[in-house]
C-alpha positions, 0 to 999 in steps of 0.5 A, spaced: 499 500 499 503 506 497 502 512 502 498 517 500 502 524 499 498 527 505 500 522 509 507 522 507 513 524 513 520 524 513 525 522 517 531 526 516 538 525 519 542 532 519 550 532 520 552 538 523 558 543 523 562 540 529 560 533 526 554 532 530 547 529 529 540 531 529 535 526 528 527 529 526 521 528 522 517 532 518 513 532 512 517 537 508 525 536 508 527 541 503 523 547 509 525 542 514 533 543 512 532 550 510 529 552 517 535 549 520 541 552 516 537 559 517 537 558 526 529 558 525 528 550 527 532 548 533 536 551 539 540 544 537 542 546 530 542 554 530 549 554 535 551 548 530 550 551 522 551 549 517 547 543 517 547 538 512 542 532 511 545 526 510 540 520 511 532 520 510 526 515 510 519 516 508 513 513 513 507 512 511 504 516 516 506 520 523 506 514 528 510 511 524 515 517 523 515 518 530 516 511 533 522 510 527 525 517 530 525 516 537 528 509 535 534 513 532 535 517 537 537 511 542 542 509 537 550 510 539 553 514 535 556 509 531 550 506 530 548 513 527 554 512 523 553 506 520 546 507 519 548 514 514 553 510 511 549 505 509 545 511 505 537 512 504 535 505 501 529 508 499 525 504 505 517 505 506 513 503 512 506 502 511 
């Protein structure tokens, strides 16, 4: 089952200028990335600009996106680095 365009959420990982990672979710990845780099999205990234999207996943709804975000935030840095190295596998959750 393909998610409707209105229901699609993106999980993303940013790499900040200091090398740290920031994980979030959004419906509009381009807009949210721009907000992070303008210093308007989060206190954490505001002090660590510029940021770059290094990983993303497409999820079928907000609930799945929230769960995936929590799971990634719980990973160790080493595991996040491995996920980023794998790159976007085009995985979609339904």
